[in-house]
C-alpha positions in Angstrom: -26.7 -25.0 15.6 -28.2 -22.3 17.8 -28.9 -18.7 15.7 -28.5 -15.8 18.2 -30.9 -13.1 17.1 -28.9 -10.2 19.1 -25.2 -9.1 17.9 -22.7 -8.6 20.3 -19.6 -7.7 19.5 -16.9 -9.7 21.3 -12.6 -9.5 21.1 -10.0 -11.0 22.6 -6.3 -9.2 23.2 -3.9 -10.4 20.9 0.0 -9.8 21.2 1.7 -8.8 18.0 5.1 -9.0 18.1 7.4 -7.4 15.2 11.0 -7.4 13.6 13.1 -5.0 15.8 15.0 -2.6 12.6 18.5 -2.9 13.3 21.7 -0.7 13.3 23.6 -0.6 10.1 26.8 -3.0 10.5 27.7 -6.4 9.8 26.0 -8.8 11.5 27.0 -11.5 14.2 25.1 -14.7 15.5 25.5 -12.9 18.8 23.8 -9.9 18.0 21.0 -11.8 16.4 20.5 -14.1 19.4 20.2 -10.4 21.9 18.0 -9.3 19.0 15.7 -12.0 18.4 15.5 -14.8 20.8 11.8 -15.2 23.0 10.4 -12.9 20.1 7.8 -14.1 18.8 7.5 -13.5 15.0 4.5 -13.4 12.4 4.5 -15.5 9.2 2.8 -12.7 6.4 1.4 -16.1 5.1 0.6 -19.2 7.3 2.7 -21.8 6.4 2.8 -25.4 7.9 5.7 -27.7 8.3 8.7 -28.9 10.3 11.0 -26.9 7.6 10.4 -23.7 5.5 12.7 -21.9 3.3 12.2 -18.3 1.5 13.6 -16.9 -0.7 14.9 -13.5 -1.0 11.9 -11.9 -2.5 9.6 -13.7 1.0 8.3 -16.4 -1.6 8.2 -19.8 -0.1 10.6 -22.2 -2.0 8.2 -25.6 -2.0 5.1 -25.6 -2.9 3.2 -25.7 1.0 -0.5 -24.8 0.6 -1.5 -21.9 3.4 -3.0 -23.1 6.8 -4.7 -21.1 9.9 -3.1 -18.6 11.6 -3.8 -19.9 14.9 -1.5 -23.0 14.3 0.8 -21.8 11.5 0.9 -18.3 11.7 3.3 -17.5 14.7 6.4 -18.8 15.8 8.8 -18.0 19.0 12.5 -17.9 18.3 14.6 -20.3 20.0 17.9 -20.0 17.9 18.8 -17.6 15.3 22.1 -17.8 13.0 23.3 -16.3 9.9 25.6 -18.6 7.2 26.4 -18.0 3.9 23.7 -15.5 3.6 21.2 -17.7 4.7 19.4 -16.4 8.0 18.4 -19.8 10.1 15.6 -19.6 12.5 15.1 -22.8 15.2 11.6 -21.8 16.6 8.8 -23.0 18.1 4.9 -22.3 17.0 2.1 -21.2 18.9 -1.0 -23.3 19.1 -3.4 -20.5 20.2 -7.1 -21.8 21.8 -9.7 -19.2 23.3 -9.7 -19.3 26.9 -13.6 -18.8 28.0 -12.0 -17.7 31.6 -9.6 -14.8 30.2 -11.5 -14.3 27.1 -8.5 -14.4 24.9 -6.4 -16.7 22.8 -3.7 -18.6 24.4 -0.8 -21.0 23.6 -1.2 -24.4 24.3 2.4 -24.7 25.5 1.1 -22.2 28.6 -1.3 -24.2 30.3 -0.4 -26.5 33.5 -1.7 -29.1 35.5 -3.4 -26.7 37.6 -4.7 -24.4 34.8 -8.6 -24.1 34.3 -8.0 -24.4 30.9 -6.2 -28.0 31.1 -10.3 -29.6 31.6 -10.3 -28.0 27.7 -8.1 -30.7 26.5 -8.1 -34.6 26.6 -4.3 -34.8 26.4 -1.9 -35.2 29.2 1.8 -32.9 29.0 0.0 -30.1 26.7 3.4 -28.1 27.1 5.4 -31.3 26.3 3.2 -31.5 23.1 3.6 -28.4 22.1 7.1 -28.2 22.1 7.4 -31.5 20.0 4.6 -30.8 17.7 5.6 -27.0 17.3 9.2 -27.2 16.5 10.2 -25.6 13.2 13.5 -24.2 11.1 12.8 -21.5 8.9 15.4 -20.5 6.4 15.5 -17.1 4.7 17.6 -15.8 1.9 19.4 -12.6 1.5 20.4 -10.4 -1.4 24.2 -11.1 -0.4 26.3 -13.8 0.9 27.8 -11.3 3.9 24.5 -9.1 4.5 25.0 -6.2 6.4 21.8 -5.4 8.7 19.9 -3.2 6.0 19.9 -6.5 4.2 19.1 -8.9 6.7 16.0 -6.6 8.0 14.7 -6.3 4.2 14.5 -10.1 3.6 13.1 -10.8 7.2 10.8 -8.1 6.7 9.5 -9.9 3.5 8.8 -13.4 5.3 7.4 -11.6 8.5 5.5 -8.8 9.9 7.7 -5.5 10.4 7.5 -2.8 12.8 4.2 -0.8 12.1 2.2 -3.5 10.6 -1.0 -4.9 11.7 -1.8 -8.4 12.4 -5.5 -7.4 10.5 -3.6 -6.5 7.3 -2.4 -10.4 7.0 -5.5 -12.4 7.9 -8.4 -13.1 5.9 -11.4 -11.0 5.9 -13.6 -13.0 8.0 -10.9 -12.3 10.8 -10.9 -8.6 10.5 -13.9 -7.7 13.0 -12.5 -9.9 16.0 -8.9 -8.5 15.0 -10.4 -5.0 14.8 -12.9 -4.7 17.3 -13.2 -0.7 16.8 -14.1 -1.1 13.4 -18.0 -1.8 12.2 -18.1 -5.0 10.7 -20.7 -3.3 8.2 -22.8 -0.2 7.8 -26.1 -0.2 10.2 -28.9 -1.4 7.6 -32.1 0.4 7.2 -35.6 -0.9 6.1 -35.7 1.7 3.7 -32.5 1.5 2.2 -30.3 -1.5 0.7 -28.6 -3.5 3.3 -29.3 -6.3 5.5 -32.4 -6.4 8.5 -32.4 -8.2 11.6 -34.6 -10.4 13.1 -37.6 -9.2 14.8 -40.3 -6.3 14.2 -41.6 -8.2 11.5 -38.7 -9.6 10.2 -38.8 -13.7 10.2 -35.6 -15.6 11.2 -34.2 -17.4 8.2 -33.9 -21.4 8.5 -30.8 -23.6 7.9 -32.2 -26.5 5.4 -28.5 -28.0 5.0 -26.2 -27.1 7.4 -23.5 -30.0 7.4 -20.8 -30.3 10.6 -17.3 -29.4 9.8 -14.4 -31.1 10.3 -11.8 -31.2 13.3 -8.3 -29.8 12.5 -5.5 -31.9 13.1 -4.1 -30.2 15.9 -7.2 -30.1 17.6 -7.7 -33.8 17.4 -4.2 -34.6 18.5 -4.5 -32.5 21.9 -8.2 -33.5 22.1 -9.6 -30.2 22.3 -12.5 -31.6 23.2 -15.5 -29.2 23.1 -15.1 -25.6 21.8 -17.4 -22.5 20.0 -17.1 -20.3 16.7 -19.3 -17.6 17.0 -20.0 -16.1 13.6 -21.5 -12.8 12.6 -23.0 -13.4 8.7 -25.8 -12.0 6.2 -28.2 -14.9 4.8 -29.3 -13.2 1.2 -32.8 -13.5 -0.5 -31.5 -16.9 -2.0 -30.7 -18.0 1.3 -27.2 -18.2 0.6 -24.5 -17.2 3.3 -22.4 -14.0 2.9 -20.3 -11.7 4.8 -19.1 -14.1 7.4 -17.3 -12.4 10.0 -16.2 -14.3 13.0 -17.0 -12.9 16.5 -15.3 -15.2 19.3 -12.8 -17.6 17.8 -12.3 -21.5 19.3 -8.6 -21.3 17.6 -6.4 -24.9 16.7 -7.4 -24.5 12.9 -11.2 -24.7 14.0 -12.2 -21.0 12.7 -11.3 -21.6 8.8 -13.0 -25.2 9.1 -16.4 -23.9 10.3 -16.0 -20.8 8.2 -15.3 -22.9 5.2 -18.5 -25.5 6.3 -20.6 -22.7 7.1 -20.1 -21.3 3.5 -21.8 -24.4 2.1 -24.8 -23.9 4.5 -28.3 -23.1 2.8 -31.2 -21.5 4.2 -34.9 -20.7 4.3 -34.8 -16.7 3.5 -36.1 -14.5 6.0 -39.5 -13.0 5.4 -40.9 -9.6 5.9 -44.2 -8.8 4.5 -44.5 -11.8 2.0 -41.2 -10.9 0.8 -37.5 -12.6 1.1 -34.9 -10.1 2.4 -31.4 -9.8 3.4 -31.1 -10.3 7.2 -28.4 -10.2 9.7 -27.9 -13.0 12.3 -25.6 -14.6 14.5 -24.6 -18.7 14.3 -22.6 -20.8 16.9 -20.8 -23.9 15.4 -19.9 -26.0 18.0 -17.1 -28.6 18.2 -17.5 -32.0 20.1 -14.5 -34.7 19.7 -16.4 -38.0 21.1 
């Protein structure tokens, strides 16, 4: 593991599509197709699965543990219809990985044979794999059997992000620094106030004494995502415990959540200043290698 002394913010552009608010009136499938086909919708909670059914309040009917937003959070609409007060969406999940070339998160399904990012993966036919593995159906119950547009919009906005809502509102806190790069991760600390120092100037670096490696997410393993790195900012407290973890540069494909969960278990010899343990800010790289 590589500890980076100097914190540098990095960010990637992430496109966010919201639901278009439809006009009042009765619903027909042709209008739904015109409004939503091809749009990328973002789930409020990142549930995995081939079939999801939500009630009128936006609650998932079956018990499913939320996953990672880079593999379970976003769906491109392929077909949409309404029958007996139930909105049915057939869609394609986006599987997002970090492309070092563009320095952005990209969908695996966009990688072609001549793409330089193809070297990151062992599997051939990434677009075909993504189309098959990402196929999903989502059902959303409306409040009435024959809903008008207002009813449909209310039901959809309970499941997916609505216009004007930001993606950073629904992700775990450790993602917010990456998704909102203009927002400071923390106040700038000063030595004479309660805060965290930076390494240098008489402040020693903390040393990891227990640092297990993270596990691979299943989608990343399936496509042979053979080398990736998550860069995180964190604070090591006086007891050598990691706190306030934030992602600076992601790996995608569900690996970042695995990295954060693992780093939370790490233990350190704390940083020292003038013979006393102090809180210190550091960057940490967690490297993934598929053997």
